[in-house]
N, C-alpha and C positions, 0 to 999 in steps of 0.2 A: 741640904744639896741631894740630887739625886745620883750622885757617883763620886767616890774619891777623887778629891783635887790634888793633882801633883804640879804646882806650878812651873817647876822648872822643865819639866818633861814639856808641857803645854809650850813654854815660848820656845824652846828649841826645836820643835815639830812643827809649829807656825812659821819661823823665822825661817827655816829651811826650805818650806815650802815656797815661803813670799820670795825668797833671794832667787830660786830657780825660775819663778814665773816671771822674775823681772828681767824686762830687756831695757829700759829707758835710762837716757844719761843721769849719770847720779850727780848731783848737785849739792852744795854747802848749806850747811841751815843757815850760815848768814845770808844766802842769796835769797831763799824760801822768805824769813824773815824780814828782810828789804823789801820785797814784794809785796809782804802781806800789809806793811805798814804805807807803801806808797799805794795801795789800793784801797785803804780805808777800811772801816767795818765789813767782815765777810763772815760768811759762816765756813770756816775752814781751821784746821787742825792749828794754826800758830797763833790764831786769836784765840782759842780755847784751852790751850796748855798751860797748867797750874791751875785751872779754874774747875768750879763746877759749873755747869750750864745746866739748863733745864727746858728740856720742849715738853710745852703741854697744850692740852686741848682736849676738847670731845667732839666726838660725833664723826663726820667726813674731813678728818685731818690727814696731814701728810706725816706727822712725828716720824714715824717707821724709816720712811722714803727717806727724809731731811738725815738721819743719825746713819742710813746705811750709804748716803753720798760719804760722809767722813770715814766709813770703813774703807769703801772705795779708796780715797785719798792716802789713809795709812795703808794699805796694802800696796798701794801704787809705790810708795816709798819704801817697800821693803821690810815695814816695822809690824810686829804683832799687835793684834788689837782684840780684844774680849768682848763679848755679849752675856751680860747677866739677866736670865728671865725668869719672873715669879709668874704662878698660874694666871694672875691676872692680865697680864701683857698679851698683846696679839701679836710676838713675834712668830714669824712663820719663814722657816729656811727656805721654800722654794720660793718663794719672792724675792727673798735677796740674791738668792742665785740668779734669778730670772734678771735681775738689775746687774749682774755681772761682777756680784761679789764670788770669791773665792773661799766656799765654807770648809773647805780642809785647811785653809789657815785662818781660820776663825775659830777662835777656843770660845764655846757655846757654854755655859753653867745654869743649869736647871734650879732654882733654888725654889724650895716650898711656904716662903715668904719673904717680906721686906729685909727682916732681921736677918737671916740666912745669907739674902743677898748681898747685904753691907758686908756680912764677915766672909764671902768671897771675894768681894771688891778691896777689902782689906788685904787678904792673900795675895792677891794678884797684886797689887800696886806695889807692895813690900818686896816683891820679886824685883822690882825695877826694870821687866822686860817687856812692859807695855806701854804703847804710845796712847793708846785710848782704850777708855772703859764705858759701855754703856749699860747701864743699870735700867732695863725694861720695870717700873714699879707698876706699872696700871695704877689703882687707888691707894698702892702702900703709902707708908710714910718713914720718913727717916729721922731719927733725933737729931736734936742740933748738935751733940758733941758729937754725934757720929759722922755727920758732915763735915765738921770741924776737923775730924782725923783724919777722914779722907782727902779731903783737899790739902791738908798737910803733909799724906804721903803723895800726893799729887804734884806739889810744887818740888817735892824733894827728888821726885821720879822722871821730871819733865813728863808728866802725864796728862791728857784730858780728861775729865770724869762729864759725862752724861746722861742724865736723868731723864726718864720719859715718864710722863705724867700723865692722867687723865685729870684734867682739871678746866673748869671754865675760864674764860678769858680775863673775867672780871673778877675771879677769886684769887686768894693768896698764893704767893708763889711756895715751894716745897720748904722753905725756910730761908733764914738772914743771910744763912752762908752764901745762898745762891748769887753768883756773881752774874749772870748772864742768864734772863728767862726770855724764851721766844716762843712763837706759834710758826708753824710750818702749813701753809695755805697751797692745794694743788689748785693749776691751772692749767689751763690751755693756750697755747701762743702759737698762731700760726700752722693749726693742725699737729703741734708737737706737745707733747708732756712735760709740764717743769712743774718744780716746785718752788714756792718764795718763802723763805725764813722772814719773819718780822719779829724785831725786838720790843719787847714788852718792857724789859728791866735791864740795864746793862751800866753795871758799876763803874765800868775803865771808859767807855767813849758815849754813854748817853742813850736812851731808847729813841726809838722811832726809826732807826734806819731799817731797811730791807735788803737781802741778797736773794736775786734768782737763782735757783740750783737745777743745774740741766740733771736731769736723771733719765732712766730707762725705764718705763713703769711696768708694773707688773702685766700679765697678759690679758687679766679680764678688763683691764682699762685703757688698753690699746685700740 
């Protein structure tokens, strides 16, 4: 990692920032989960909690935008989240800020490779303070044993783990531990920018579903 990681300090700072910024009505977790079940499969935090989800694609895909939509959802709930970026990722903070993400409430870790990124994810998950971790791997790989350990931690601490990878649609997924593999496609609807997340593999609900995620596009795409 590019700097020393103190997970507790990050959690405290992120939660304080998110709490101060939130003004919406607080709803119970049971209410959120009931709404998610009634709506069917969706690209939402409650469908991803305790799972390893993979957003894959090559070329002009919208993986980062779809992941940012989850970050916005988590921040609206006043929960901390983290984005772990590797040198091969396309993480660009101004684009996230342009889409409404509060960067001061987002823990960002820059790792020199996938192995260090996995270690950072392990540390953050063990802290029990994060609702969402985004692993922006690019073309990096994660060993099956590493995936299994991270998923166990995500289940123990009710966190969602989302890996962003650069893989062709017809290529294999990151590994057998991946519970949901999806692609995010950028679209225009009625003159507005939108992203559709399409499930290529879903162990829980089955593949084939799609979910439009309304987002604010980066300035260069408006």
